[in-house]
C-alpha positions as CSV (number, residue, x, y, z in Angstrom):
1,X,-115.8,-83.5,5.4
2,X,-119.0,-85.4,4.6
3,X,-120.7,-86.6,7.8
4,X,-123.7,-88.7,8.6
5,X,-125.6,-88.6,12.0
6,X,-127.9,-91.4,13.1
7,X,-130.6,-90.1,15.4
8,X,-131.8,-93.4,17.1
9,X,-134.6,-92.0,19.2
10,X,-136.7,-95.1,18.4
11,X,-133.8,-97.5,18.1
12,X,-132.4,-99.0,14.9
13,X,-132.9,-102.1,12.7
14,X,-131.7,-103.2,9.3
15,X,-134.9,-102.1,7.5
16,X,-135.0,-98.8,9.3
17,X,-131.4,-98.2,8.2
18,X,-132.2,-99.0,4.6
19,X,-135.3,-96.8,4.7
20,X,-133.3,-93.8,6.0
21,X,-130.5,-94.3,3.4
22,X,-133.0,-94.5,0.5
23,X,-135.0,-91.5,1.9
24,X,-131.7,-89.5,2.1
25,X,-131.2,-90.1,-1.7
26,X,-129.3,-93.4,-2.0
27,X,-130.4,-95.2,-5.3
28,X,-132.6,-98.2,-4.4
29,X,-132.0,-99.7,-7.8
30,X,-128.2,-99.8,-7.2
31,X,-128.8,-101.5,-3.8
32,X,-131.2,-104.0,-5.5
33,X,-128.6,-104.8,-8.1
34,X,-126.0,-105.5,-5.5
35,X,-128.3,-107.7,-3.4
36,X,-129.4,-109.6,-6.5
37,X,-125.8,-110.5,-7.3
38,X,-125.7,-112.6,-4.0
39,X,-127.5,-115.4,-5.8
40,X,-130.5,-115.5,-3.5
41,X,-133.6,-116.3,-5.6
42,X,-136.4,-113.8,-6.1
43,X,-135.1,-111.2,-3.7
44,X,-136.3,-107.6,-4.2
45,X,-136.2,-104.5,-2.0
46,X,-139.3,-102.4,-2.2
47,X,-139.7,-98.8,-0.8
48,X,-142.9,-97.0,0.0
49,X,-143.8,-93.8,1.8
50,X,-145.6,-94.3,5.1
51,X,-146.6,-92.2,8.1
52,X,-145.6,-92.9,11.7
53,X,-147.5,-90.8,14.3
54,X,-148.1,-88.3,11.5
55,X,-144.5,-88.1,10.2
56,X,-143.6,-89.1,6.7
57,X,-140.9,-91.8,6.3
58,X,-139.7,-94.4,3.8
59,X,-140.3,-98.1,4.6
60,X,-138.2,-100.7,2.9
61,X,-139.4,-104.3,2.8
62,X,-137.7,-107.4,1.4
63,X,-139.7,-109.5,-1.0
64,X,-138.4,-113.1,-1.4
65,X,-139.4,-116.6,-2.0
66,X,-140.2,-118.7,1.1
67,X,-137.3,-120.6,2.6
68,X,-136.4,-122.5,5.8
69,X,-132.6,-122.3,5.8
70,X,-130.2,-121.5,8.7
71,X,-126.7,-120.4,7.6
72,X,-123.2,-120.3,9.1
73,X,-120.9,-117.3,8.7
74,X,-118.8,-119.0,6.0
75,X,-121.9,-119.6,3.9
76,X,-122.7,-115.9,3.9
77,X,-119.1,-114.8,3.4
78,X,-118.9,-117.0,0.3
79,X,-122.1,-115.5,-1.0
80,X,-120.6,-112.0,-0.5
81,X,-117.2,-112.8,-2.0
82,X,-118.8,-114.2,-5.3
83,X,-121.1,-111.2,-5.6
84,X,-120.7,-108.2,-7.9
85,X,-120.3,-105.8,-5.0
86,X,-117.3,-103.5,-4.9
87,X,-114.4,-104.4,-2.5
88,X,-115.5,-101.7,0.0
89,X,-119.1,-102.9,0.0
90,X,-118.0,-106.5,0.5
91,X,-115.7,-105.5,3.4
92,X,-118.5,-103.5,5.0
93,X,-121.0,-106.3,4.7
94,X,-118.5,-108.9,6.0
95,X,-117.5,-106.6,8.9
96,X,-121.2,-106.4,10.0
97,X,-121.6,-110.2,9.8
98,X,-118.3,-110.7,11.6
99,X,-119.6,-108.6,14.6
100,X,-122.8,-110.6,14.6
101,X,-120.9,-113.9,14.6
102,X,-118.7,-112.8,17.4
103,X,-121.7,-111.7,19.5
104,X,-123.6,-115.0,18.8
105,X,-120.5,-117.1,19.6
106,X,-120.0,-115.4,22.9
107,X,-123.6,-115.7,24.2
108,X,-123.8,-119.4,23.1
109,X,-120.2,-120.3,24.2
110,X,-119.3,-121.3,20.7
111,X,-116.9,-120.2,17.9
112,X,-117.6,-117.9,15.0
113,X,-117.0,-120.9,12.7
114,X,-119.6,-123.0,14.4
115,X,-122.2,-120.4,15.4
116,X,-125.5,-121.0,13.7
117,X,-127.3,-117.9,12.4
118,X,-131.1,-118.1,12.9
119,X,-133.0,-114.9,12.3
120,X,-130.0,-113.0,10.9
121,X,-129.2,-115.9,8.5
122,X,-132.6,-115.6,6.8
123,X,-132.9,-114.0,3.4
124,X,-134.5,-110.7,4.6
125,X,-131.8,-110.2,7.2
126,X,-129.0,-110.9,4.7
127,X,-130.6,-108.4,2.2
128,X,-131.0,-105.8,5.0
129,X,-127.3,-106.1,6.0
130,X,-125.8,-106.3,2.5
131,X,-128.2,-103.6,1.4
132,X,-127.1,-101.3,4.3
133,X,-123.4,-101.9,3.4
134,X,-124.1,-100.9,-0.2
135,X,-126.1,-97.9,0.9
136,X,-123.5,-96.6,3.3
137,X,-120.8,-97.0,0.6
138,X,-123.0,-95.1,-1.9
139,X,-123.8,-92.4,0.6
140,X,-120.1,-91.6,0.8
141,X,-119.9,-90.3,4.4
142,X,-116.4,-90.0,5.7
143,X,-117.5,-90.0,9.3
144,X,-120.5,-91.6,11.0
145,X,-121.8,-90.5,14.3
146,X,-124.8,-91.9,16.3
147,X,-126.9,-90.8,19.3
148,X,-127.3,-92.9,22.4
149,X,-129.3,-96.0,21.6
150,X,-132.6,-97.1,23.3
151,X,-133.1,-100.8,23.3
152,X,-136.8,-100.9,24.5
153,X,-138.1,-103.3,27.1
154,X,-140.4,-106.2,27.7
155,X,-139.9,-109.7,26.2
156,X,-139.5,-111.2,22.7
157,X,-139.6,-114.7,21.2
158,X,-136.5,-115.8,19.4
159,X,-135.2,-119.1,18.1
160,X,-134.0,-120.0,21.6
161,X,-137.2,-119.1,23.4
162,X,-138.5,-116.2,25.3
163,X,-136.0,-113.6,26.4
164,X,-135.9,-110.1,27.8
165,X,-135.1,-107.0,25.7
166,X,-132.4,-106.4,24.7
167,X,-131.9,-109.9,23.3
168,X,-128.5,-111.4,24.4
169,X,-126.8,-110.9,21.0
170,X,-128.0,-107.3,20.8
171,X,-126.8,-106.6,24.3
172,X,-123.4,-108.0,23.5
173,X,-123.1,-105.9,20.3
174,X,-124.0,-102.8,22.3
175,X,-121.2,-103.3,24.8
176,X,-119.4,-100.0,25.1
177,X,-122.2,-98.1,23.3
178,X,-124.1,-95.5,25.2
179,X,-127.7,-96.6,25.8
180,X,-130.7,-94.3,26.2
181,X,-133.6,-95.0,28.6
182,X,-136.9,-95.8,27.0
183,X,-140.4,-96.6,28.4
184,X,-141.4,-98.5,25.3
185,X,-142.1,-102.1,26.2
186,X,-141.1,-103.5,22.7
187,X,-137.8,-104.3,21.0
188,X,-136.5,-101.1,19.5
189,X,-133.0,-102.1,18.6
190,X,-132.5,-105.5,16.8
191,X,-129.4,-107.5,16.5
192,X,-129.0,-106.4,12.9
193,X,-129.3,-102.7,13.8
194,X,-126.9,-103.2,16.7
195,X,-124.4,-104.9,14.4
196,X,-124.6,-102.0,11.9
197,X,-123.8,-99.6,14.8
198,X,-121.0,-101.6,16.2
199,X,-119.3,-102.2,12.8
200,X,-119.8,-98.8,11.1
201,X,-120.2,-95.9,13.6
202,X,-117.0,-93.9,14.4
203,X,-118.3,-92.3,17.6
204,X,-121.5,-91.9,19.7
205,X,-122.7,-88.6,21.2
206,X,-124.9,-85.5,20.5
207,X,-125.4,-84.0,17.1
208,X,-122.0,-82.7,15.9
209,X,-121.4,-79.3,14.4
210,X,-122.4,-79.6,10.8
211,X,-124.2,-78.0,7.9
212,X,-127.2,-80.2,7.0
213,X,-127.5,-81.1,3.3
214,X,-130.4,-83.7,3.5
215,X,-132.3,-85.7,6.0
216,X,-133.7,-89.2,5.6
217,X,-136.4,-90.9,7.7
218,X,-136.5,-94.7,7.8
219,X,-139.6,-96.4,9.2
220,X,-139.8,-99.5,11.3
221,X,-142.4,-102.1,10.8
222,X,-144.3,-101.5,14.1
223,X,-146.5,-98.6,15.0
224,X,-145.6,-97.4,18.5
225,X,-148.2,-95.7,20.9
226,X,-145.5,-93.5,22.5
227,X,-143.6,-92.1,19.5
228,X,-142.9,-92.2,15.8
229,X,-141.0,-95.4,15.0
230,X,-138.5,-93.9,12.7
231,X,-134.7,-93.6,12.4
232,X,-133.5,-90.2,11.3
233,X,-130.4,-89.8,9.2
234,X,-128.8,-86.3,8.9
235,X,-126.2,-85.9,6.1
236,X,-124.1,-82.8,5.7
237,X,-120.7,-81.2,5.9
238,X,-118.5,-80.5,8.9
239,X,-115.7,-78.1,9.2
240,X,-113.5,-80.6,10.8
241,X,-110.2,-81.1,8.9
242,X,-109.8,-84.3,6.9
243,X,-108.1,-86.9,9.1
244,X,-109.4,-85.3,12.3
245,X,-111.3,-87.6,14.6
246,X,-112.8,-87.3,18.1
247,X,-111.4,-89.7,20.7
248,X,-111.3,-90.0,24.5
249,X,-108.3,-89.7,26.9
250,X,-108.6,-91.8,30.0
251,X,-106.1,-91.3,32.8
252,X,-105.3,-92.4,36.4
253,X,-102.4,-91.8,38.8
254,X,-100.8,-94.7,40.7
255,X,-98.3,-94.7,43.5
256,X,-98.7,-98.2,45.0
257,X,-98.5,-100.6,42.1
258,X,-95.5,-102.5,40.9
259,X,-94.0,-102.0,37.4
260,X,-95.0,-105.5,36.5
261,X,-98.7,-104.9,37.2
262,X,-98.6,-101.7,35.3
263,X,-97.1,-103.5,32.3
264,X,-99.7,-106.2,32.6
265,X,-102.5,-103.6,32.7
266,X,-101.0,-101.9,29.6
267,X,-101.1,-105.2,27.7
268,X,-104.7,-105.7,28.7
269,X,-105.5,-102.2,27.5
270,X,-103.9,-102.8,24.1
271,X,-105.8,-106.0,23.7
272,X,-109.1,-104.2,24.5
273,X,-108.5,-101.9,21.5
274,X,-106.8,-98.8,23.0
275,X,-105.2,-96.6,20.3
276,X,-102.3,-95.5,22.6
277,X,-101.2,-96.4,26.1
278,X,-98.4,-94.4,27.8
279,X,-97.0,-94.0,31.3
280,X,-95.4,-90.9,32.7
281,X,-93.3,-90.6,35.9
282,X,-94.9,-88.1,38.3
283,X,-94.5,-86.9,42.0
284,X,-97.5,-87.3,44.2
285,X,-98.4,-86.1,47.6
286,X,-95.9,-86.5,50.4
287,X,-93.2,-86.7,47.8
288,X,-94.1,-90.2,46.7
289,X,-93.0,-91.2,43.1
290,X,-95.9,-92.3,41.0
291,X,-97.0,-93.1,37.5
292,X,-99.8,-91.6,35.3
293,X,-101.3,-94.2,33.0
294,X,-102.8,-92.4,29.9
295,X,-105.0,-94.3,27.5
296,X,-106.3,-92.9,24.1
297,X,-109.3,-94.8,22.8
298,X,-112.5,-94.5,20.8
299,X,-115.8,-93.8,22.6
300,X,-116.9,-97.4,22.3
301,X,-113.8,-98.6,24.2
302,X,-114.1,-96.2,27.2
303,X,-116.1,-98.6,29.3
304,X,-113.7,-101.5,28.7
305,X,-110.7,-99.3,29.4
306,X,-112.1,-98.1,32.7
307,X,-113.0,-101.7,33.7
308,X,-109.4,-102.8,33.1
309,X,-107.9,-99.9,35.0
310,X,-110.1,-100.6,38.0
311,X,-109.6,-104.4,37.9
312,X,-105.9,-104.5,37.2
313,X,-104.6,-101.6,39.3
314,X,-105.3,-100.1,42.7
315,X,-106.8,-96.9,41.4
316,X,-109.9,-95.5,43.1
317,X,-110.7,-92.9,40.5
318,X,-110.3,-92.3,36.7
319,X,-110.6,-89.0,34.8
320,X,-111.6,-88.8,31.1
321,X,-112.2,-86.1,28.5
322,X,-112.9,-85.9,24.8
323,X,-110.0,-85.0,22.5
324,X,-109.4,-84.6,18.8
325,X,-106.7,-86.3,16.9
326,X,-105.4,-85.1,13.5
327,X,-103.7,-87.9,11.5
328,X,-102.1,-88.1,8.2
329,X,-103.6,-90.0,5.3
330,X,-101.9,-93.3,5.2
331,X,-101.9,-96.7,3.5
332,X,-99.9,-100.0,3.9
333,X,-97.2,-100.7,1.3
334,X,-94.7,-103.5,0.7
335,X,-91.3,-102.6,-0.9
336,X,-88.9,-105.1,-2.4
337,X,-85.4,-105.2,-1.0
338,X,-82.4,-107.5,-1.3
339,X,-83.7,-109.1,2.0
340,X,-87.1,-109.7,0.6
341,X,-90.4,-107.8,0.8
342,X,-90.7,-105.4,3.7
343,X,-94.0,-104.1,4.9
344,X,-94.5,-100.5,6.0
345,X,-96.8,-97.5,5.9
346,X,-96.8,-94.5,3.5
347,X,-98.1,-91.2,5.0
348,X,-99.0,-88.1,3.0
349,X,-97.8,-84.8,4.4
350,X,-99.6,-83.2,1.4
351,X,-100.6,-84.3,-2.1
352,X,-97.0,-84.2,-3.3
353,X,-95.0,-85.1,-0.2
354,X,-94.9,-88.6,1.3
355,X,-92.8,-90.5,3.8
356,X,-92.4,-94.2,4.3
357,X,-92.0,-96.0,7.7
358,X,-90.9,-99.6,7.6
359,X,-92.6,-101.9,10.1
360,X,-90.2,-103.0,12.7
361,X,-91.5,-106.5,13.0
362,X,-91.2,-107.1,9.2
363,X,-87.6,-105.7,9.3
364,X,-86.7,-107.9,12.4
365,X,-88.0,-111.1,10.7
366,X,-86.0,-110.4,7.5
367,X,-82.9,-109.6,9.5
368,X,-83.1,-112.9,11.4
369,X,-83.7,-114.8,8.2
370,X,-80.6,-113.4,6.5
371,X,-78.3,-112.8,9.5
372,X,-78.0,-109.1,9.1
373,X,-78.6,-106.1,11.4
374,X,-82.2,-104.8,11.7
375,X,-80.9,-101.3,11.0
376,X,-79.5,-102.5,7.6
377,X,-82.9,-103.9,6.6
378,X,-84.6,-100.7,7.8
379,X,-82.4,-98.5,5.7
380,X,-82.7,-100.8,2.6
381,X,-86.5,-100.5,2.8
382,X,-86.4,-96.7,2.9
383,X,-84.0,-96.7,-0.1
384,X,-86.4,-99.1,-2.0
385,X,-89.3,-96.7,-1.4
386,X,-87.4,-93.7,-2.5
387,X,-86.7,-95.6,-5.7
């Protein structure tokens, strides 16, 4: 499996990400072609080799005509939709902007439709984000891992005045992401860099087992006294089987909580992005019956999961450990039946063997519309898939 690892020792920004991707071999001309199709006048990404504290790196800058526009999310989405990007590149770019909009909306008590992009709505930031989306697609990594992220310190000036580092939107985007301590009194991680991490990284942690194929170094604009201001990107192969991913299991035992409260906590956990929530009947000390609540989640959700368990139950302690999950390749599929289209999921056991699982809610709605049993619709969907 092709894997990419972001070593964020000096934080991350949009231009650092672009520099690392280009330095690792992604074609800058292809990125420029995609960015040009957005319709922004006179935009061009230029790469040059620089040195940071004696280390060679690639620095990418965005050349563009002066402008003084602020954009909303729908302006940027429309620009992306009408571009010549591939569907995957469009989806990656929109995913990053969506995360940015959600963060900005929360810190300004607004909505994603009304939130007004300032710095990240400028031409250079749009080019950075869309260019990064194109670059990641062209890199072709099947799994992206990142180190803990330093934000830096001190104060910066933004459109809303002077604020402490990390900026409010950056901090919101990094919720659930492991942060690293840093003595650098400057902004190391920008909102754009944080949004790229939040939208694209599969997990955070140390360098995984891999065979390195190439390494890219992306330079930031500033020169730091303490260290080289570079983002390192390691690209290679891992022996992990396709479809295998690293997740976290979070558990706690309860013996003094009602079933209603456990059910409410489970709902909160699902809403927070848990991949699986189960309960198991157990016997605790002094013969008391109890329940184990087990939550499977991604690394970025561990903090939110623990917060919910502490807040919504009486637990005094939580245990957690890293696990691996092997899942089958799958895709959504709709089949035509006498009761209408039924949604479901096709899973591949191998290249020649598949199975189809109709979605219960789709079957239930069709059954209610036509006054038949859900089981009848379910069986009809499976017959339709088999042909």
